[in-house]
C-alpha positions in Angstrom: -40.9 35.0 34.1 -43.7 36.0 36.6 -44.6 39.7 36.9 -44.6 40.9 40.6 -48.1 41.8 41.7 -49.0 44.5 44.3 -49.1 43.1 47.8 -52.7 42.4 48.9 -52.1 44.5 52.1 -52.1 47.6 49.9 -56.0 47.2 49.7 -56.5 47.5 53.4 -57.3 50.9 54.8 -54.9 52.4 57.2 -56.0 51.9 60.8 -58.1 48.9 59.9 -56.5 46.9 62.8 -57.1 48.0 66.3 -54.1 49.1 68.4 -51.7 49.8 65.5 -50.7 53.3 64.5 -49.9 54.4 61.0 -46.1 54.2 61.3 -46.3 50.6 62.5 -48.7 49.7 59.7 -46.5 51.3 57.1 -43.4 49.4 58.4 -45.3 46.1 58.2 -46.3 46.9 54.6 -42.7 47.7 53.7 -41.4 44.4 55.2 -44.1 42.4 53.4 -43.0 44.1 50.1 -39.4 43.1 50.7 -40.3 39.5 51.5 -42.5 39.3 48.4 -39.8 40.8 46.2 -37.3 38.3 47.6 -39.6 35.4 46.8 -40.0 36.6 43.2 -36.2 36.9 42.8 -35.7 33.4 44.2 -38.2 32.0 41.9 -36.5 33.6 38.9 -33.1 32.2 40.0 -34.6 28.8 40.5 -36.1 28.7 37.0 -32.7 29.8 35.5 -30.9 27.0 37.4 -33.5 24.5 36.2 -32.9 25.7 32.7 -29.1 25.2 33.2 -29.7 21.8 34.7 -31.8 20.7 31.7 -29.0 21.9 29.4 -26.4 20.0 31.3 -28.6 16.9 31.3 -29.1 17.2 27.6 -25.4 17.6 27.0 -24.6 14.5 29.1 -27.3 12.6 27.3 -25.9 13.6 23.9 -22.4 12.5 25.0 -23.6 9.1 26.1 -25.6 8.7 22.9 -22.5 9.6 20.8 -20.1 7.3 22.5 -19.1 4.3 20.5 -17.7 2.5 23.5 -20.0 0.5 25.8 -20.8 2.3 29.1 -22.2 0.9 32.4 -22.7 2.8 35.6 -23.6 0.6 38.6 -23.9 1.0 42.3 -22.0 -0.8 45.0 -24.1 -3.9 44.6 -23.6 -4.2 40.9 -27.0 -2.9 39.9 -27.1 -0.9 36.7 -28.0 2.8 37.2 -27.1 4.2 33.8 -26.1 3.0 30.3 -25.7 4.3 26.8 -26.9 3.6 23.4 -23.9 1.4 22.5 -24.7 -1.1 25.2 -28.4 -1.1 24.4 -27.6 -1.8 20.8 -25.2 -4.6 21.8 -27.5 -6.5 24.2 -30.7 -5.6 22.4 -32.4 -4.0 25.5 -33.6 -0.5 26.2 -32.2 1.8 28.9 -35.4 1.5 30.9 -35.2 -2.3 30.8 -31.5 -2.3 31.9 -31.8 0.2 34.8 -32.1 -1.6 38.1 -30.9 -5.0 36.8 -27.7 -6.6 37.8 -24.6 -6.5 35.6 -24.3 -10.2 36.2 -27.4 -10.7 34.0 -25.5 -9.5 31.0 -22.6 -11.9 31.3 -22.4 -14.9 29.0 -20.5 -17.5 31.0 -19.2 -18.4 34.5 -15.7 -17.4 33.7 -16.9 -13.8 33.0 -18.8 -13.8 36.3 -15.6 -14.7 38.2 -13.7 -12.0 36.4 -16.4 -9.4 37.1 -16.4 -10.3 40.8 -12.6 -10.0 40.9 -12.8 -6.6 39.2 -15.4 -5.4 41.7 -13.1 -6.4 44.5 -10.0 -4.7 42.9 -11.8 -1.5 42.1 -12.9 -1.2 45.8 -9.3 -1.1 46.9 -7.6 0.5 43.9 -8.2 3.4 41.5 -9.1 1.3 38.5 -9.2 -2.3 37.2 -9.2 -3.8 33.7 -11.3 -6.8 33.0 -12.2 -8.8 29.9 -15.7 -10.3 30.1 -18.1 -11.8 27.6 -21.5 -10.3 27.1 -24.4 -11.9 25.4 -25.4 -10.0 22.3 -28.9 -9.3 21.0 -28.4 -12.2 18.5 -27.3 -14.6 21.2 -23.6 -14.5 20.3 -20.8 -14.2 22.8 -19.0 -10.8 22.5 -15.7 -10.2 24.3 -15.5 -6.7 25.8 -12.4 -5.2 27.4 -13.7 -3.0 30.2 -12.0 -0.4 32.3 -13.6 -0.5 35.7 -13.3 2.8 37.7 -14.8 3.6 41.2 -17.4 6.3 41.3 -17.6 8.7 44.4 -20.2 11.1 45.7 -19.6 14.7 46.7 -18.4 13.6 50.1 -15.7 11.4 48.5 -17.5 8.2 49.5 -17.5 5.4 46.9 -21.0 4.8 45.7 -20.5 2.6 42.6 -18.4 1.9 39.6 -18.2 3.0 36.0 -17.3 0.5 33.2 -16.2 1.7 29.8 -15.1 -0.7 27.2 -15.0 -1.7 23.5 -15.7 -5.1 21.9 -12.4 -6.9 21.4 -13.4 -7.7 17.8 -13.3 -4.1 16.9 -10.0 -3.7 18.7 -8.5 -6.7 17.0 -9.7 -5.4 13.6 -8.2 -2.0 14.3 -4.9 -3.6 15.5 -4.9 -5.8 12.4 -5.4 -2.8 10.1 -2.7 -0.9 12.0 -0.3 -3.8 11.6 -1.0 -4.2 7.9 -0.5 -0.4 7.4 2.8 -0.7 9.3 3.9 -3.6 7.2 2.9 -1.8 4.0 4.8 1.2 5.1 7.9 -0.8 5.8 7.6 -2.6 2.4 7.1 0.7 0.6 10.1 2.1 2.3 12.2 -0.9 1.3 10.9 -0.7 -2.2 11.6 3.0 -2.5 15.2 2.4 -1.4 15.5 -0.4 -3.9 14.0 1.8 -6.6 16.5 4.5 -5.8 19.3 2.0 -6.1 17.9 0.9 -9.5 17.7 4.5 -10.6 21.3 5.0 -9.5 22.3 1.8 -11.3 20.6 3.2 -14.4 22.7 6.4 -14.3 25.8 4.3 -13.7 25.0 2.1 -16.7 24.4 5.1 -18.9 27.8 6.5 -17.8 29.6 3.2 -18.3 28.0 2.7 -21.7 29.1 6.2 -22.8 32.7 5.5 -21.6 32.8 2.2 -23.4 32.2 3.8 -26.7 35.7 5.3 -26.8 37.7 2.0 -26.5 35.3 0.2 -28.7 35.8 2.9 -31.4 39.5 2.4 -31.0 39.2 -1.3 -31.5 37.0 -0.9 -34.6 39.2 1.7 -36.1 42.4 -0.3 -35.5 41.0 -3.6 -36.8 39.9 -1.8 -40.0 43.5 -0.5 -40.4 44.9 -4.0 -39.6 42.7 -5.4 -42.3 44.3 -3.1 -44.9 47.8 -3.8 -43.5 47.2 -7.5 -43.5 46.1 -7.4 -47.2 49.3 -5.5 -48.0 51.5 -7.9 -46.0 49.8 -10.9 -47.7 50.6 -9.5 -51.1 54.2 -8.8 -50.1 54.8 -12.2 -48.7 53.2 -13.9 -51.7 55.6 -12.0 -53.9 58.5 -12.8 -51.6 57.8 -16.5 -51.5 57.9 -16.7 -55.3 61.6 -15.9 -55.1 64.3 -18.6 -54.7 64.9 -18.1 -51.0 67.8 -19.6 -49.2 67.3 -22.8 -47.4 67.5 -21.3 -43.8 64.8 -18.8 -44.8 62.6 -21.6 -46.2 63.1 -23.6 -43.0 62.2 -20.6 -40.8 59.1 -20.1 -43.0 58.0 -23.7 -42.3 58.9 -23.5 -38.5 56.9 -20.3 -37.9 54.0 -21.5 -40.1 53.9 -18.2 -41.9 51.5 -19.4 -44.6 49.0 -20.6 -42.0 49.2 -17.3 -40.0 48.7 -15.3 -43.1 45.7 -17.4 -44.0 44.2 -17.0 -40.5 44.6 -13.2 -40.3 41.4 -12.3 -42.3 39.1 -14.6 -40.2 40.7 -13.4 -36.9 40.1 -9.7 -37.9 36.6 -10.5 -39.1 35.8 -12.2 -35.8 37.3 -9.2 -33.9 35.1 -6.8 -35.9 32.0 -8.9 -35.3 32.7 -9.0 -31.5 33.4 -5.2 -31.4 30.2 -4.6 -33.4 28.1 -6.8 -31.1 29.6 -4.9 -28.1 28.7 -1.6 -29.8 25.1 -2.9 -30.2 24.9 -3.9 -26.5 26.3 -0.5 -25.4 23.8 1.3 -27.6 21.0 -0.8 -26.2 22.2 0.0 -22.6 22.2 3.6 -23.4 18.7 3.5 -24.9 17.5 1.5 -21.9 19.1 3.8 -19.3 18.0 7.0 -21.1 14.7 5.8 -22.4 12.8 8.9 -21.2 14.9 11.1 -23.5 14.6 9.1 -26.7 12.7 10.3 -29.7 9.7 8.5 -30.9 10.5 6.4 -34.0 9.3 3.4 -36.0 10.1 0.4 -33.8 10.2 -3.2 -35.1 8.7 -5.4 -32.4 10.4 -8.6 -33.4 13.7 -7.1 -32.8 12.6 -5.6 -29.4 11.4 -9.1 -28.3 14.6 -10.8 -29.4 16.8 -8.2 -27.7 14.8 -8.5 -24.5 15.0 -12.3 -24.5 18.7 -12.1 -25.0 19.2 -9.7 -22.1 16.9 -11.5 -19.6 18.2 -15.0 -20.5 21.6 -14.1 -19.1 20.1 -13.6 -15.6 17.5 -16.3 -15.4 17.7 -20.0 -14.6 19.2 -22.2 -17.3 16.0 -24.3 -17.0 13.8 -21.4 -18.1 12.7 -22.0 -21.7 11.4 -19.2 -23.9 9.4 -20.3 -27.0 9.4 -17.6 -29.6 8.8 -17.8 -33.4 9.8 -14.7 -35.3 6.9 -13.3 -37.3 6.8 -10.9 -40.2 8.2 -7.5 -39.7 5.8 -5.5 -37.5 6.5 -1.8 -36.9 4.8 0.4 -34.3 5.4 4.1 -33.5 7.0 4.5 -30.1 10.1 4.7 -28.0 12.4 1.7 -28.5 13.9 1.9 -25.0 10.6 2.1 -23.3 9.1 -0.8 -25.3 12.2 -2.8 -24.5 11.8 -2.1 -20.8 8.1 -3.2 -20.9 9.0 -6.5 -22.7 11.9 -7.2 -20.4 9.7 -6.7 -17.3 7.0 -9.1 -18.7 9.6 -11.8 -19.5 11.4 -11.4 -16.1 8.0 -11.6 -14.2 7.1 -14.7 -16.2 10.5 -16.3 -15.3 10.0 -15.5 -11.6 6.5 -16.8 -11.5 7.2 -20.0 -13.5 10.3 -20.8 -11.4 8.5 -21.1 -8.1 7.7 -24.8 -8.7 10.9 -26.8 -8.8 9.0 -29.9 -10.1 8.0 -28.2 -13.4 10.4 -26.8 -15.9 9.6 -23.0 -16.3 8.4 -22.0 -19.7 7.2 -18.9 -21.4 5.5 -18.8 -24.8 5.6 -15.5 -26.6 3.4 -14.9 -29.7 2.8 -11.9 -31.9 -0.5 -11.4 -33.8 -1.5 -8.6 -36.1 -5.3 -7.9 -36.1 -6.4 -5.1 -38.3 -4.8 -1.9 -37.0 -3.5 -3.5 -33.8 -0.7 -5.8 -32.8 -0.9 -8.2 -29.8 2.0 -9.6 -27.9 1.0 -12.5 -25.6 3.3 -13.7 -22.8 1.9 -17.0 -21.4 3.8 -18.8 -18.7 3.2 -22.2 -17.0 3.5 -20.8 -13.4 0.8 -21.0 -10.7 -1.1 -18.1 -12.1 -2.4 -15.0 -10.3 -4.6 -15.2 -7.3 -8.1 -13.9 -8.0 -7.9 -11.3 -5.3 -4.7 -10.0 -6.8 -5.8 -9.7 -10.4 -7.2 -6.2 -10.0 -4.1 -5.0 -8.2 -1.1 -6.4 -10.2 -0.6 -3.0 -11.9 -0.9 -1.0 -8.7 2.3 0.8 -7.6 4.3 -1.1 -5.0 2.1 -4.1 -5.1 4.1 -7.3 -5.1 3.8 -10.9 -3.8 7.5 -11.3 -3.7 9.5 -10.9 -0.5 11.3 -7.6 0.3 14.4 -7.2 -1.7 13.3 -9.5 -4.5 10.7 -7.2 -6.0 9.9 -3.5 -6.0 6.3 -3.7 -7.0 7.0 -1.0 -9.6 7.9 -3.1 -12.8 4.3 -3.8 -13.9 3.0 -0.4 -12.8 5.7 1.4 -14.8 5.1 -0.9 -17.8 1.4 -0.2 -17.6 2.0 3.5 -17.7 4.5 3.2 -20.6 2.1 1.2 -22.6 -0.7 3.8 -22.0 1.7 6.5 -23.2 2.0 4.6 -26.5 -1.8 4.5 -26.9 -1.9 0.8 -26.1 -3.2 -1.5 -23.3 -1.6 -4.1 -20.9 -3.9 -6.7 -19.3 -3.4 -9.8 -17.1 -5.5 -12.9 -16.9 -5.2 -16.6 -15.9 -5.1 -19.4 -18.4 -7.7 -22.3 -18.2 -4.9 -24.9 -18.1 -3.0 -22.9 -15.5 -0.5 -20.1 -15.6 -0.8 -16.4 -16.3 -1.0 -14.5 -19.5 -0.1 -10.9 -20.1 -1.3 -9.3 -23.3 0.4 -6.2 -24.7 -1.8 -4.4 -27.3 -0.3 -1.6 -29.4 -1.8 0.4 -32.4 -0.1 0.0 -35.7 0.7 3.1 -37.8 -1.8 3.9 -40.5 -0.7 3.4 -44.0 
């Protein structure tokens, strides 16, 4: 800021000019001091306004540089007056090279020229216009840009040009595609969560039904055991009675009612009833273990029995064409939760059935093998389906990931199985077979001797 200097008139002696008295001279000096002081004040204000103007220009420049959208400001004749870094990067020219050149020079084809001319006409009579034009990029490629063309006015309200702000449609399409994919994923996740909740409710229902079935099954087992004892007594009584000399009508009634045949059939009938009731009890207990797997204690589990039970249960709900090839091996015990291991094996068998059944021309097949290797046991589930797409191999165990349609898969089976296997200290992996099809390998540690 300049420091005010004394007026040069202060160095002149009073009365140096002829015809002027001292009062007049002092008044002139006073007026000159006021004018000089005003000039200094105006200069200070001008410098402050210049500083503010520079700050505003720097702010506007930073905004233009930070914009990811393409910006073009042109006059009424379509000559470029201002641009931003996004446009310079897109067309491969500097701001200095673009200023004063026509917008038409950036267009890539005649169709874009016509659209630009129509937008210029529309923006002259309306507030704004939207135009899609093709620009020539720095690499020579054609880039479609969706521009919003807005008229630009001066301080008097007169239109002096136009401002175009737009974004390459490739970015917009990618953003829309990502948004659409996210929306579809959200809808699928919602449907899968609803289905998962239904399955959880079904699990609670199964647990309750299994518990209620225990009572009538217990009645059947208890009554059949009593009937066996009663039958043995009746058989002894009838044998003793038939040794007597019975009247002819009684002998005829004995033959008509086939009493001897009925007595002979009673033991097998009751044995069959006991076997059916016992099988029902095993199924109910298995349902209870499956529905309340999280609350089961860790025990020694025989894997052959787990595989066979899972095959039995899944077979009831799969296609009759689905073939499971399994050869029972030597007893193989692991430490774990029987219900959880059953859930894992059932999921793997069901997934193999779904995958192998997609091709109607080939009979679906699953080969299950068990191999003990040192301190580990490996269960392999190899199907003859189409296999797993390479881009999906790294995601098959992700929660909610599924290639099935909504309602046919929750995307949680393999994810839950993966977590359960990890809780048992094992590993679950997926791969494709060279001859086609997928193979899932379940590895579990065996208890130390």
